[in-house]
C-alpha positions in Angstrom: -43.0 77.4 119.5 -46.1 78.3 121.6 -45.6 80.6 124.3 -47.6 80.8 127.8 -49.7 84.2 127.9 -47.3 85.0 130.8 -43.9 84.1 131.7 -41.9 85.5 135.0 -38.8 87.5 134.5 -35.9 87.8 136.9 -32.7 89.9 136.7 -29.9 90.0 139.3 -29.3 93.4 138.3 -32.6 94.6 139.5 -32.8 92.3 142.8 -36.3 93.7 143.9 -38.0 93.8 141.0 -40.5 91.2 139.8 -41.3 91.0 135.7 -44.2 89.6 134.2 -44.1 89.2 130.4 -47.1 89.4 128.3 -46.4 87.4 125.3 -49.8 88.2 123.3 -51.0 91.4 122.0 -50.2 93.6 123.3 -47.2 92.6 124.6 -45.6 94.2 127.5 -43.3 93.8 130.5 -44.6 94.7 133.7 -42.6 95.3 137.0 -45.0 94.5 140.0 -42.4 96.2 142.3 -43.5 99.7 140.9 -46.3 98.7 138.4 -44.1 100.2 135.6 -44.8 99.0 132.0 -43.2 98.7 129.1 -44.8 98.0 125.9 -43.3 95.8 123.5 -44.9 97.3 120.1 -45.9 100.1 118.6 -49.5 101.0 118.2 -51.7 103.3 115.9 -54.7 105.2 116.9 -57.0 102.2 116.7 -54.5 99.8 119.0 -54.6 102.7 121.6 -58.2 102.8 122.0 -58.3 99.1 122.3 -55.4 99.4 124.5 -57.1 102.0 126.9 -59.8 99.6 127.4 -57.8 96.6 128.0 -54.8 97.7 130.0 -56.4 97.8 133.3 -57.9 94.2 132.8 -54.2 93.1 131.5 -52.2 94.3 134.2 -54.7 92.6 136.8 -54.1 89.3 134.8 -50.3 89.9 135.1 -50.9 90.2 138.8 -53.1 87.1 139.0 -50.6 85.1 137.3 -47.9 85.9 139.2 -50.1 85.2 143.0 -51.0 81.9 141.4 -47.2 81.0 140.5 -46.1 82.2 143.8 -49.1 80.3 145.7 -48.0 77.2 143.7 -44.2 77.4 144.6 -45.2 77.5 148.4 -47.2 74.4 148.0 -44.0 72.6 147.2 
């Protein structure tokens, strides 16, 4: 199965949370309510260096994805 790069997540136990799931490396879930990130994989030292340089861009991409999705819902 091919997954999209980002997926929106919702959970009634966290009514104010807005989750965006990043399905590619490095996999993570970000809660846009508080910008808390949960990494879904373990990293070695090489990965950590790559992660440091890419994290800000990935979080911005997740936020942009959410904004795009909300705009599309509002158009309907």
